[in-house]
SEGUPA-490406 format. One record per residue (C-alpha): x, y, z; residue in one letter. Coordinates in Angstrom, 1 decimal, always signed. Layout:
% residues N
{r {X, Y, Z}, 'a'}
...
% end
This chain:
% residues 379
{r {-1.9, +32.8, +25.6}, 'm'}
{r {-4.0, +30.0, +23.9}, 'k'}
{r {-1.7, +30.2, +20.5}, 'd'}
{r {+1.3, +29.8, +23.0}, 't'}
{r {+0.0, +26.7, +25.0}, 't'}
{r {-1.3, +25.3, +21.8}, 'h'}
{r {+2.3, +25.7, +20.7}, 'h'}
{r {+4.1, +24.3, +23.7}, 'a'}
{r {+1.6, +21.1, +23.2}, 'h'}
{r {+2.5, +20.8, +19.7}, 'a'}
{r {+6.3, +20.4, +20.2}, 'v'}
{r {+5.6, +18.3, +23.2}, 'a'}
{r {+3.3, +15.9, +20.9}, 's'}
{r {+6.4, +15.5, +18.3}, 'r'}
{r {+8.3, +13.6, +20.5}, 'e'}
{r {+5.8, +10.5, +19.9}, 'l'}
{r {+7.7, +8.6, +17.4}, 't'}
{r {+8.0, +5.0, +16.1}, 'p'}
{r {+10.7, +4.4, +18.5}, 'a'}
{r {+8.7, +5.7, +21.5}, 's'}
{r {+5.0, +4.5, +21.8}, 'd'}
{r {+4.2, +4.8, +25.2}, 'p'}
{r {+1.3, +3.1, +25.2}, 'w'}
{r {+2.9, -0.1, +24.0}, 'd'}
{r {+3.3, -2.6, +27.0}, 'p'}
{r {+6.3, -4.2, +25.7}, 'i'}
{r {+8.1, -1.0, +27.0}, 'k'}
{r {+7.1, -1.4, +30.6}, 's'}
{r {+7.6, -5.0, +30.5}, 'l'}
{r {+11.3, -4.8, +29.3}, 'q'}
{r {+11.8, -1.7, +32.0}, 'r'}
{r {+10.2, -3.6, +35.2}, 'y'}
{r {+10.7, -7.4, +34.0}, 'g'}
{r {+7.1, -8.1, +34.2}, 'r'}
{r {+3.6, -6.6, +33.2}, 'h'}
{r {+3.2, -3.4, +35.0}, 't'}
{r {+0.4, -0.7, +35.3}, 'l'}
{r {+1.4, +2.5, +33.6}, 't'}
{r {-2.0, +3.3, +31.7}, 's'}
{r {-5.4, +4.1, +32.6}, 'v'}
{r {-8.2, +4.5, +30.3}, 'e'}
{r {-11.6, +6.1, +31.5}, 'm'}
{r {-14.8, +5.9, +29.6}, 't'}
{r {-16.4, +8.9, +30.5}, 'v'}
{r {-19.6, +8.8, +28.2}, 's'}
{r {-22.0, +6.3, +26.9}, 'n'}
{r {-23.7, +8.9, +25.0}, 'l'}
{r {-23.1, +9.2, +21.1}, 'c'}
{r {-24.3, +10.9, +17.9}, 'n'}
{r {-23.4, +8.1, +15.7}, 'm'}
{r {-24.6, +4.1, +15.6}, 'r'}
{r {-21.5, +2.5, +14.2}, 'c'}
{r {-22.1, -0.8, +12.5}, 'e'}
{r {-18.4, -1.8, +14.1}, 'h'}
{r {-18.7, -0.3, +17.5}, 'c'}
{r {-17.1, -2.3, +20.1}, 'a'}
{r {-19.4, -0.5, +23.1}, 'v'}
{r {-22.3, -0.3, +20.9}, 'g'}
{r {-24.3, -2.2, +23.5}, 'd'}
{r {-23.4, +0.5, +26.2}, 't'}
{r {-24.6, +3.7, +24.5}, 'l'}
{r {-27.6, +5.1, +25.6}, 'v'}
{r {-29.8, +8.4, +25.1}, 'f'}
{r {-29.5, +9.6, +28.7}, 'g'}
{r {-26.7, +8.7, +31.5}, 'e'}
{r {-26.4, +9.1, +35.3}, 'p'}
{r {-23.9, +11.1, +37.3}, 'd'}
{r {-20.4, +10.3, +37.0}, 'k'}
{r {-18.3, +9.6, +39.8}, 'm'}
{r {-16.7, +12.4, +41.6}, 'p'}
{r {-13.6, +14.0, +39.8}, 'l'}
{r {-11.3, +14.2, +42.9}, 'p'}
{r {-11.8, +10.5, +43.2}, 'l'}
{r {-10.9, +9.6, +40.1}, 'm'}
{r {-7.8, +12.1, +40.1}, 'l'}
{r {-6.9, +10.3, +43.8}, 'k'}
{r {-6.7, +6.8, +42.0}, 'r'}
{r {-4.6, +8.1, +39.1}, 'l'}
{r {-2.3, +9.9, +41.8}, 'e'}
{r {-1.9, +6.7, +43.8}, 'e'}
{r {-0.6, +4.8, +40.3}, 'v'}
{r {+3.1, +4.7, +40.8}, 'e'}
{r {+4.1, +4.2, +37.0}, 'r'}
{r {+1.6, +5.8, +35.1}, 'l'}
{r {+3.1, +7.1, +31.7}, 'e'}
{r {-0.4, +7.6, +29.8}, 't'}
{r {-3.9, +8.2, +30.1}, 'i'}
{r {-6.9, +7.4, +27.5}, 's'}
{r {-10.2, +8.7, +27.1}, 'i'}
{r {-13.3, +7.3, +25.6}, 't'}
{r {-16.8, +6.8, +25.3}, 'g'}
{r {-19.4, +6.9, +23.5}, 'g'}
{r {-18.3, +10.3, +22.5}, 'e'}
{r {-16.2, +11.6, +25.0}, 'p'}
{r {-16.9, +15.3, +24.0}, 's'}
{r {-21.0, +15.1, +23.7}, 'f'}
{r {-21.7, +16.9, +25.8}, 't'}
{r {-19.7, +20.3, +26.8}, 'e'}
{r {-20.2, +19.6, +30.6}, 'r'}
{r {-18.3, +16.4, +30.3}, 't'}
{r {-15.6, +18.3, +28.8}, 'v'}
{r {-15.2, +21.0, +30.9}, 'k'}
{r {-16.1, +19.4, +34.2}, 'e'}
{r {-14.1, +15.9, +33.3}, 'y'}
{r {-12.1, +16.0, +30.4}, 'i'}
{r {-10.3, +19.0, +30.6}, 'v'}
{r {-9.1, +18.6, +34.3}, 'p'}
{r {-7.8, +14.9, +33.4}, 'l'}
{r {-5.8, +16.3, +30.5}, 'l'}
{r {-4.6, +19.0, +32.6}, 'q'}
{r {-3.3, +16.7, +35.8}, 'y'}
{r {-1.7, +14.2, +32.8}, 'a'}
{r {+0.0, +17.0, +31.6}, 'r'}
{r {+1.1, +18.2, +35.2}, 's'}
{r {+2.7, +15.2, +35.7}, 'r'}
{r {+4.3, +14.6, +32.4}, 'g'}
{r {+1.7, +11.6, +31.7}, 'v'}
{r {+0.9, +11.2, +27.8}, 'r'}
{r {-2.9, +11.5, +26.8}, 's'}
{r {-4.9, +10.2, +24.1}, 'q'}
{r {-9.2, +10.9, +23.4}, 'i'}
{r {-11.1, +8.5, +21.3}, 'n'}
{r {-13.7, +10.9, +19.3}, 's'}
{r {-15.5, +10.8, +15.8}, 'n'}
{r {-14.8, +14.7, +15.5}, 'l'}
{r {-18.2, +15.6, +14.1}, 't'}
{r {-19.1, +18.0, +16.9}, 'l'}
{r {-18.4, +21.5, +17.0}, 'd'}
{r {-14.9, +22.7, +16.8}, 'y'}
{r {-15.2, +24.7, +20.0}, 'g'}
{r {-15.3, +21.6, +21.9}, 'r'}
{r {-11.7, +20.0, +20.4}, 'y'}
{r {-10.0, +23.5, +21.0}, 'e'}
{r {-10.8, +23.4, +24.4}, 'l'}
{r {-8.8, +20.1, +24.7}, 'l'}
{r {-6.0, +20.8, +22.0}, 'a'}
{r {-3.8, +22.9, +24.6}, 'p'}
{r {-3.7, +19.9, +27.1}, 'y'}
{r {-4.3, +16.9, +24.7}, 'l'}
{r {-1.0, +14.8, +23.2}, 'd'}
{r {-2.8, +12.3, +20.7}, 'v'}
{r {-6.6, +12.9, +19.1}, 'm'}
{r {-7.6, +9.5, +17.9}, 'h'}
{r {-10.1, +9.2, +15.5}, 'i'}
{r {-11.7, +6.5, +13.2}, 's'}
{r {-11.8, +6.6, +9.5}, 'y'}
{r {-12.9, +3.6, +7.8}, 'n'}
{r {-14.6, +5.6, +4.9}, 'y'}
{r {-13.8, +6.5, +1.1}, 't'}
{r {-16.7, +8.8, +0.7}, 's'}
{r {-20.0, +10.5, +2.6}, 'a'}
{r {-21.9, +7.5, +1.2}, 'e'}
{r {-19.8, +4.9, +3.1}, 'd'}
{r {-19.8, +7.4, +6.4}, 'f'}
{r {-23.8, +7.2, +6.4}, 'h'}
{r {-23.8, +3.3, +5.7}, 'r'}
{r {-20.9, +2.5, +8.3}, 'i'}
{r {-21.4, +5.5, +10.6}, 'g'}
{r {-25.5, +4.9, +11.1}, 'f'}
{r {-25.5, +1.1, +10.2}, 'g'}
{r {-26.9, +0.6, +13.7}, 'k'}
{r {-28.8, +3.3, +14.4}, 's'}
{r {-32.6, +2.8, +15.5}, 'n'}
{r {-34.3, +5.2, +13.1}, 'h'}
{r {-33.1, +6.4, +9.7}, 'p'}
{r {-30.5, +9.1, +9.3}, 'v'}
{r {-30.8, +11.3, +6.5}, 'a'}
{r {-27.9, +11.0, +3.8}, 'r'}
{r {-27.3, +14.8, +4.1}, 'e'}
{r {-27.4, +14.8, +8.0}, 't'}
{r {-24.7, +12.1, +7.5}, 'a'}
{r {-22.7, +14.2, +4.6}, 'a'}
{r {-22.7, +17.1, +7.4}, 'r'}
{r {-21.5, +15.3, +10.0}, 'l'}
{r {-18.6, +13.9, +7.4}, 'y'}
{r {-17.7, +17.5, +6.3}, 'e'}
{r {-17.7, +18.7, +9.8}, 'r'}
{r {-15.2, +15.7, +10.5}, 'm'}
{r {-12.8, +16.6, +7.9}, 'i'}
{r {-12.7, +20.1, +8.9}, 'd'}
{r {-12.1, +19.7, +12.4}, 'n'}
{r {-9.1, +17.4, +11.7}, 't'}
{r {-7.5, +19.5, +9.3}, 'r'}
{r {-7.9, +22.6, +11.8}, 'k'}
{r {-6.6, +20.5, +14.4}, 'l'}
{r {-3.4, +19.2, +12.1}, 'v'}
{r {-3.1, +22.9, +11.4}, 'd'}
{r {-2.9, +23.5, +15.2}, 'g'}
{r {-0.4, +21.3, +15.5}, 'g'}
{r {-2.3, +18.8, +17.0}, 'l'}
{r {-0.9, +15.2, +16.7}, 'f'}
{r {-4.0, +13.5, +15.3}, 'v'}
{r {-3.8, +9.6, +14.5}, 's'}
{r {-6.7, +8.1, +12.2}, 'a'}
{r {-7.4, +4.3, +12.9}, 'e'}
{r {-8.7, +2.1, +10.3}, 's'}
{r {-10.4, -1.3, +10.6}, 'm'}
{r {-9.1, -4.2, +8.1}, 'i'}
{r {-13.0, -5.6, +8.1}, 'n'}
{r {-15.3, -6.9, +5.5}, 'f'}
{r {-16.1, -3.5, +3.9}, 'r'}
{r {-12.9, -2.1, +4.3}, 't'}
{r {-10.0, -4.5, +3.0}, 'h'}
{r {-10.3, -3.5, -0.6}, 'l'}
{r {-10.4, +0.1, +0.0}, 'd'}
{r {-7.9, +0.2, +2.6}, 'i'}
{r {-5.1, +2.0, +0.5}, 'v'}
{r {-7.6, +4.5, -0.8}, 'e'}
{r {-8.5, +5.3, +2.9}, 'i'}
{r {-4.7, +5.5, +3.8}, 'h'}
{r {-4.1, +7.9, +0.7}, 'r'}
{r {-6.8, +10.1, +2.4}, 'q'}
{r {-5.8, +9.9, +5.8}, 'i'}
{r {-2.2, +10.9, +4.8}, 'v'}
{r {-4.0, +13.8, +2.4}, 'e'}
{r {-5.7, +14.9, +5.7}, 'l'}
{r {-2.3, +15.7, +7.1}, 'g'}
{r {-2.4, +12.9, +10.2}, 'c'}
{r {+0.6, +12.2, +12.0}, 's'}
{r {-0.3, +8.7, +12.0}, 'r'}
{r {-2.2, +5.8, +10.7}, 'h'}
{r {-3.5, +3.3, +12.9}, 'e'}
{r {-4.6, -0.2, +11.4}, 'v'}
{r {-6.4, -3.1, +13.3}, 'h'}
{r {-8.4, -6.1, +12.2}, 'p'}
{r {-12.4, -6.2, +13.4}, 'm'}
{r {-12.9, -8.8, +15.5}, 'y'}
{r {-16.8, -9.1, +15.6}, 'p'}
{r {-17.7, -8.8, +19.3}, 's'}
{r {-20.3, -7.9, +21.5}, 'a'}
{r {-22.4, -4.9, +19.2}, 'f'}
{r {-20.4, -5.9, +16.1}, 'a'}
{r {-20.6, -9.8, +16.7}, 'a'}
{r {-23.1, -10.2, +13.4}, 'd'}
{r {-20.7, -9.1, +11.5}, 'l'}
{r {-19.0, -11.1, +8.4}, 'p'}
{r {-15.6, -12.2, +9.4}, 'm'}
{r {-12.5, -11.7, +7.4}, 'l'}
{r {-10.3, -14.7, +7.1}, 's'}
{r {-6.5, -14.3, +8.4}, 'r'}
{r {-5.3, -15.0, +5.1}, 's'}
{r {-7.7, -11.8, +3.9}, 'e'}
{r {-6.3, -9.8, +6.6}, 'm'}
{r {-3.0, -10.6, +5.4}, 'a'}
{r {-3.5, -10.0, +1.7}, 't'}
{r {-4.7, -6.4, +2.9}, 'a'}
{r {-2.0, -5.8, +5.2}, 'v'}
{r {+0.4, -6.5, +2.4}, 'g'}
{r {-1.8, -4.4, -0.1}, 'r'}
{r {-1.3, -1.6, +2.5}, 'l'}
{r {+2.7, -1.9, +2.7}, 'l'}
{r {+3.0, -1.8, -1.0}, 'd'}
{r {+1.3, +1.1, -1.4}, 'a'}
{r {+1.5, +3.5, +1.6}, 'r'}
{r {+3.2, +6.9, +2.2}, 'd'}
{r {+6.1, +6.0, +3.9}, 'e'}
{r {+6.9, +9.3, +5.1}, 's'}
{r {+3.7, +8.8, +7.7}, 'v'}
{r {+3.9, +6.6, +11.0}, 'w'}
{r {+1.9, +3.4, +10.3}, 'm'}
{r {+0.8, +1.5, +13.5}, 'l'}
{r {-0.2, -1.9, +13.4}, 'f'}
{r {-2.1, -3.5, +16.5}, 'g'}
{r {-4.2, -6.8, +17.6}, 't'}
{r {-3.1, -8.6, +14.3}, 'l'}
{r {-3.4, -12.3, +14.6}, 'p'}
{r {+0.1, -13.1, +13.1}, 'f'}
{r {+3.1, -14.0, +14.9}, 'f'}
{r {+6.7, -15.3, +14.6}, 'm'}
{r {+5.8, -18.6, +16.3}, 'c'}
{r {+3.0, -19.2, +13.8}, 's'}
{r {+3.3, -22.4, +11.9}, 'p'}
{r {+2.3, -20.8, +8.7}, 'd'}
{r {+5.7, -19.5, +6.6}, 'a'}
{r {+3.6, -16.8, +5.2}, 'e'}
{r {+2.5, -15.3, +8.2}, 'e'}
{r {+5.8, -15.2, +9.8}, 'r'}
{r {+7.2, -13.4, +6.1}, 'a'}
{r {+4.6, -10.8, +6.6}, 'l'}
{r {+5.8, -10.4, +10.7}, 'v'}
{r {+9.3, -10.1, +9.3}, 'r'}
{r {+8.3, -7.5, +6.5}, 'r'}
{r {+6.2, -5.4, +9.2}, 'l'}
{r {+9.3, -5.5, +11.7}, 'a'}
{r {+11.8, -4.4, +8.9}, 'g'}
{r {+9.5, -1.4, +7.1}, 'a'}
{r {+10.3, +1.8, +7.5}, 'p'}
{r {+7.9, +3.9, +10.0}, 'n'}
{r {+6.5, +1.1, +10.5}, 'v'}
{r {+5.5, -0.4, +14.4}, 't'}
{r {+3.4, -3.4, +15.3}, 'v'}
{r {+1.9, -2.3, +18.7}, 'r'}
{r {+1.3, -5.0, +21.4}, 'n'}
{r {-2.3, -4.6, +23.2}, 'd'}
{r {-2.5, -2.6, +26.3}, 'p'}
{r {-5.3, -4.0, +27.7}, 'd'}
{r {-4.6, -6.3, +30.5}, 'g'}
{r {-0.8, -5.6, +30.0}, 'r'}
{r {-0.2, -2.2, +31.2}, 'n'}
{r {-3.6, -0.8, +31.2}, 'r'}
{r {-6.9, -1.0, +32.8}, 'l'}
{r {-10.4, +0.6, +31.7}, 'n'}
{r {-12.3, +2.6, +34.9}, 'v'}
{r {-16.0, +3.4, +33.9}, 'n'}
{r {-16.9, +6.5, +35.6}, 'l'}
{r {-20.7, +6.2, +36.2}, 'f'}
{r {-20.3, +3.0, +38.1}, 't'}
{r {-16.3, +3.3, +39.2}, 'g'}
{r {-16.2, -0.3, +37.9}, 'd'}
{r {-12.6, -1.2, +36.8}, 'v'}
{r {-11.8, -3.9, +33.9}, 'f'}
{r {-9.0, -4.8, +31.6}, 'v'}
{r {-10.8, -4.1, +28.5}, 't'}
{r {-13.6, -1.5, +27.9}, 'd'}
{r {-15.3, -4.0, +25.3}, 'f'}
{r {-14.6, -7.9, +26.3}, 'a'}
{r {-17.1, -9.9, +28.2}, 'n'}
{r {-14.6, -9.8, +31.4}, 'v'}
{r {-16.4, -9.0, +34.7}, 'p'}
{r {-15.2, -6.1, +36.6}, 'a'}
{r {-11.9, -6.8, +38.9}, 'f'}
{r {-12.6, -4.1, +41.2}, 'g'}
{r {-14.5, -0.4, +41.8}, 'n'}
{r {-12.2, +2.6, +42.3}, 'i'}
{r {-14.5, +3.6, +45.7}, 'k'}
{r {-12.5, +0.9, +47.6}, 'e'}
{r {-9.7, -0.3, +45.2}, 'd'}
{r {-6.3, +1.3, +44.1}, 'r'}
{r {-5.8, +0.6, +40.6}, 'l'}
{r {-2.1, -0.9, +41.1}, 'd'}
{r {-3.9, -3.5, +43.3}, 'g'}
{r {-6.8, -4.3, +41.0}, 'v'}
{r {-3.9, -4.6, +38.3}, 'f'}
{r {-2.2, -7.2, +40.8}, 'k'}
{r {-5.4, -9.0, +41.0}, 'r'}
{r {-5.8, -9.4, +37.6}, 'w'}
{r {-2.3, -10.3, +36.6}, 'l'}
{r {-2.4, -13.0, +39.5}, 'd'}
{r {-5.4, -14.7, +38.0}, 'g'}
{r {-5.7, -17.6, +35.6}, 'p'}
{r {-7.4, -15.6, +33.0}, 'l'}
{r {-4.4, -13.1, +32.5}, 'a'}
{r {-2.1, -16.1, +32.9}, 'g'}
{r {-3.2, -18.0, +30.1}, 's'}
{r {-2.5, -14.8, +27.6}, 'v'}
{r {+1.2, -13.9, +29.7}, 'n'}
{r {+3.6, -15.1, +27.2}, 'c'}
{r {+6.6, -12.7, +26.2}, 'h'}
{r {+9.0, -13.5, +23.5}, 'c'}
{r {+12.4, -11.0, +23.3}, 'p'}
{r {+13.0, -12.5, +20.3}, 'a'}
{r {+9.7, -10.9, +18.4}, 'a'}
{r {+9.1, -8.2, +21.0}, 's'}
{r {+5.8, -9.6, +21.3}, 'c'}
{r {+3.2, -10.1, +24.3}, 'c'}
{r {+1.4, -12.6, +22.1}, 'g'}
{r {-2.4, -12.2, +21.3}, 'p'}
{r {-5.0, -10.5, +23.3}, 'n'}
{r {-8.0, -12.3, +24.8}, 'l'}
{r {-10.2, -11.5, +21.8}, 'l'}
{r {-7.9, -12.6, +19.2}, 'v'}
{r {-7.0, -15.7, +21.2}, 'k'}
{r {-10.6, -16.5, +21.9}, 'd'}
{r {-11.4, -15.6, +17.9}, 'm'}
{r {-8.4, -18.1, +16.5}, 'y'}
{r {-6.4, -19.9, +19.0}, 'f'}
{r {-8.8, -21.0, +21.8}, 'r'}
{r {-6.7, -24.3, +21.8}, 'e'}
{r {-3.2, -22.7, +21.8}, 'q'}
{r {-1.0, -22.2, +24.5}, 'd'}
{r {+1.3, -19.8, +23.5}, 'f'}
{r {+3.4, -20.0, +26.4}, 'r'}
{r {+4.8, -23.0, +24.8}, 'l'}
{r {+5.6, -21.4, +21.5}, 'r'}
{r {+8.7, -20.2, +20.2}, 'k'}
{r {+9.5, -17.9, +17.3}, 'a'}
{r {+11.0, -19.6, +14.4}, 'm'}
{r {+13.9, -18.2, +12.0}, 't'}
{r {+13.5, -19.5, +8.5}, 'd'}
% end
């Protein structure tokens, strides 16, 4: 029976293509004429066996955690979302405990599958394969981080914020397990999407990282610039020029048979910089390449399953807009959209299929810019 369901899952997963990315808020914006809640992300764990130096939620990681909200309440709030199309499950490491996998993650994935909703889990894939095997029949996207060219890289990056020394041999075993688990899931038909960040460590190695991701058989390579925030605020920051150079180098050398998804890029068709506009045009015309608009606050909310608090993102310093104990998610989303902070980044350029910068990118590079007053430029 397991093989049959896994095969059915694999068939469904192949429907995710560069032309069909249900996480991109441009899709719902075009369909409904305004930003609409179609995606819910749930933080199900603040436990993790790693302490990556770049982790966006590292400040929330703990060594013991309280009980979560009752699962029926979360399922009720999902059922109330009128236009739900995707869910994402994140942490910490969501699968850190087998209990969370069995009592929360699997039922959430089963609910999504029964409703025809796409699902994604963000995992480091370093734990026992049996945990991921439990999820695979119901999961659409296994999203992993891959910012390494070797076990040494994995050790340096993956335990860069550890508060105690981690032996190189321990890290190397986890690295090999991640590689092995990825291959097993790929061989079983699962859609594995490997995300790499462009940052001070990876920008010169990004082509080699891509080569290894392709060699692992991943269906998609996601690429995002790293914006030093929260836990990672002390890391060196690349200039926009260095980011653009790394993106160009990757486009020159990539395997065009593999879907490459870029996100949270600080480059726009309304930029006064001709080279940045040229890069945006190159990305738009490259085969098997997409640039995803950021879902956070556009079509997605994040629910913290420990407190019930509802956020527009799981890592920005923006307070909660509600709580699932008393609020419907569609109502929370409307409250956010009607507020001044959402208004400050609520621009849409149909000519470029662009929703503008997210809060983090705007704060980092465009604090004084009002994107609602800018227009796409054609050279």
